[in-house]
N, C-alpha and C positions, 0 to 999 in steps of 0.2 A: 119234145126236147128241141132246143135251138140247133140250128145247123152248125157245121163245123168240120169235123174230121179229127184225126188224132194228133195233129201237130199244129195247134193254134199259134199264130204269130205273136211275138211280144208286142206290148204296147196297147194303147186304148182301142176300143171298138172303132172300126172305120166310120168316119163322119162325126165322131164324138170326141170331145176333149174333156179331161177331168176338171172338176171345179177348182182344184188346186193344181194347175197344169204342170208344175215341176215334179209332181209325184205320180208318174205313170205306172208305178209298181204297187200303189196302194189300192187294194181290191175293193175297199169299202166306199170309195169316192163316187158320188153321182157325177153325171156330166154337167159341165158348165151351162148355165141358162142366163142369157143376156137380160138384165133388168137393172136399171140405174139405181133401184132401191135395195138391191142385194149386195151384201159384202160377204165374200167367202174368206174364211180365216181358219188357221190351224194352230192348235196347241201341239206342236210337233213331237214333243217328248214328255214322258212322265217326269215330274220334278224329282222323283226318287231314283230314276234310272233312265239315262239319256239314250239307252239302246232300245227302249220300248216307246212307240209312239202313243199319243194319248187320243185326241179326237179333233175332228174338223167340223165346221158348221157353216151354214148359209144364213146370215143374219138379214132380216128384212126390216128396214127402217120404218116402214109404214105400220108395222104391228108390234114393234118394240121387243121382238123375240126372234128366234131362229126358225126358219122354215123346215130345216132338217139338221140333225146332228149325226155324223158318221164316225164309226169307230171299230177297231178290231176288238175281239173278246176272246180270251183264253184263260185257263185256270191260273196262270201266273199273275193275273191282274186282281184277283179277289180271293177271299177266304170266307168260310161259312159264317163266322161271327167276327166281323172286322170293325174298323173305325167308322164312325159317323160323326162328323164335326158340326153339322147344321150351321156352318159359317157362311150364311147367305150374303151375297154382296156383288158389287160390280166386278166385271172381268177387266182387270187392270191392263193386261196385255192388249186386249182389244181397244180399250179406251186410249191407250198410248198411241196406237196405230191409226185410229179412225175417228175418235171423238175430240171435239175442241174443249170439252169440259165433262166432268163426271156425270153420267146419266143423260147425256145429250140424246142418245138413242135407247140405251138400256133402261129397263124398268128398275125402279128403286125398290128392290126386294129385301134390302137389309133392314128396313123398318117394319116389315111384316109381309103378309101375303097380298092378295088382291081383294079390293073392296068396292062396294057400290059408292056412288057419289055421296050418299048419306053417311058413309063411314062404317058400313056393316060388312064384315068379311063374307065374301061369297065364293071365292075360289082359292084353292091351295097353290103353292109354288110347285108345279109338277116338273120333275126332271125329265129330260129326253135321254141323256146318258144317265142311267141309274146310279145313285150313290153307291149301291152295293156292288157295282161293276168295277169300282176303283177304291177298294176299302182296305188295302193292306197297310196303309200308313196315313198319317194326318195330311201330309203335303199333297199326295195324290188325291185323296178324298176331297180336299178343299176345292179342287178344280171342278168338281161336279156341282158345286153350289154357286157357280157364277150365274149372273143374270142371263148371259148368252145361252145357257143351258136350260132355262126355265120358261114355262108357259103357264097361263092361268088355267087350272084344271079342276074339275069337280072332285072333291075329296072322295065321293063314293066310287069314282073310277080310279083315282090316284091310289087309294088304299085298298082297292078291291081287285077287279079282274085285271087291270093294267099291271098292278104289282105282281099278281100271279103269273102273268105272261113274262114279265121280266125275270122271275125266278125260273121259269121253264127255259128261257133262253140261256141262262147261266148253266143249267143242267146240260144243255147241248154243247156248251163250250168246255166241258170238263176234260175232254180227250183231245180236242184239236181246235184250231182257231176258227172262230166265226167272224164274218164281216157283216156289220149291222148298220142300218140307217133307220133312225127313229125320226118321225116328223109330225108337224102340226099342219092341218089343212084349213083354209079359210074360204068357204063357199061364199061368205059375205063377211063384212066387218061391222055389222050392225050392233052386236051385243058387246057393250063396253064395260070394262071394270077399270079400276084406278089403282095406281101404286101409291106409296107414301100414305097409307091408311085412308085412302079416299080423296086426298087433297092434291094428288100429283097428276101425272100424265095419263091420258086415256089409253087403255090397252085392249084391243079387240080379243074376243075369246075364240079360240079355234072351234070350228064346227065339227071336225073329225080329227082323229089321230091315226097314225099308221106306223108299222114297223115292217121292214123287209130284211131277210136274212139269207146269207150265202155261205156254203161250206163245201169242202172237198169230200168226196166219197172215199178218197184214197188217203189214208192217214200219212201225214208228213209231206204230201205233195202240194206245192204252192199252187193256189187256185188260178193264178194268171197263166200257168203252164198247162192247165187241165183242158181236156176235151169235154164236150157237153155231157157225155155219158159218165164223166168222173165228177160231176158237180150236182148239187141239189140246192134249190131255192124254195122259199115260202114267204108269204106276206100276210099281214093282218091289218084290217081296217075297222075302226071303231067310231061310230057316231057319238059325238060328245053331247049327249042329252040325258037327262035323268031317266033311268030305266034299268033294265037288266042286260048284262053283257055276258058272253061266254067266249072262251078261247077258240073252240072249234067253230062256233058260229061266226067268228070274225075272219076266218081264213080266206085269203084271196091269192091269186097268182101275183107275182111281182109285176107282170105285164098289166094286169088290171089296175094296180095301184099307179103305175106309170100313166095310164090313160086318165085316171082320175085327177092326178096331181099336175101333170105336165112335165114332171121330172123324169130323166132317164137314169136308172140306177146301175151300179157296178160297171161304170164306163170303161174301166181298165181290164175287164174280164170279157173278152169277145164272145165266148161261148156259154155264158151263164144261161141256164135253161129257164128263162123268165116267164115263159108262157104256160108252164105246168108245175104241178107239185104233187107229191104223194104223201098222204097223211102218215102212213106207216113209217116212212123215212124219218119222221120226227116224233115217233111214238105218240101220235095223236089219234 
């Protein structure tokens, strides 16, 4: 477990500032990472309910997608058989704030998935925040189909083990709030696919995907106020190559994934126990 004591101070971990610095109480936010190609942005509230925040992301202009997407997850955000709009398109809020024209940085996913230069579809439009995590109504679900939430992902992973992991995470969120970061990792940017049915911009394919999760062991207690002994973390790392994957085989500590990615997670939770995990805590 990470160090601490029973009375953690409010605010971010010493030496870290959250990626969206005005929100020091948002447990899901990673720390800011200085890079001129990164744009951190938040969809502060659900379209259907201004009292509930939606998600934040770190968009990387060099890969035309987000390095990570961070979000809270609770049963109030989803139902078992909810809405799925498939309304793929540009993130207009992000465009208004950061782009000089539609699709300057974002992939044009409204015309289809990701293609080879010859126009053959090779990769699906893979959500980072799953559609099923925001499926109570059309307006909320639409926000999960923004290009800022998509990456080129093999369908065998997208519709297989990764989808199973997303379902497992929703099960964990049935009784209390989880704080989740889903991300794409690029060990290199050599494998290119293209938007606009193969005739558009080049989009590097992630070499790995990851997910890190934080929750309180004490129902109803805000994680920012928790001691290390009152928190639990777990991470998952998946190589993005054709093959077989398993949920338990992909388990890592959050600290391991920090070391792999260079990002520091849960910056606003000083005593998050990122160096350890216990499979039985997660029914794995």
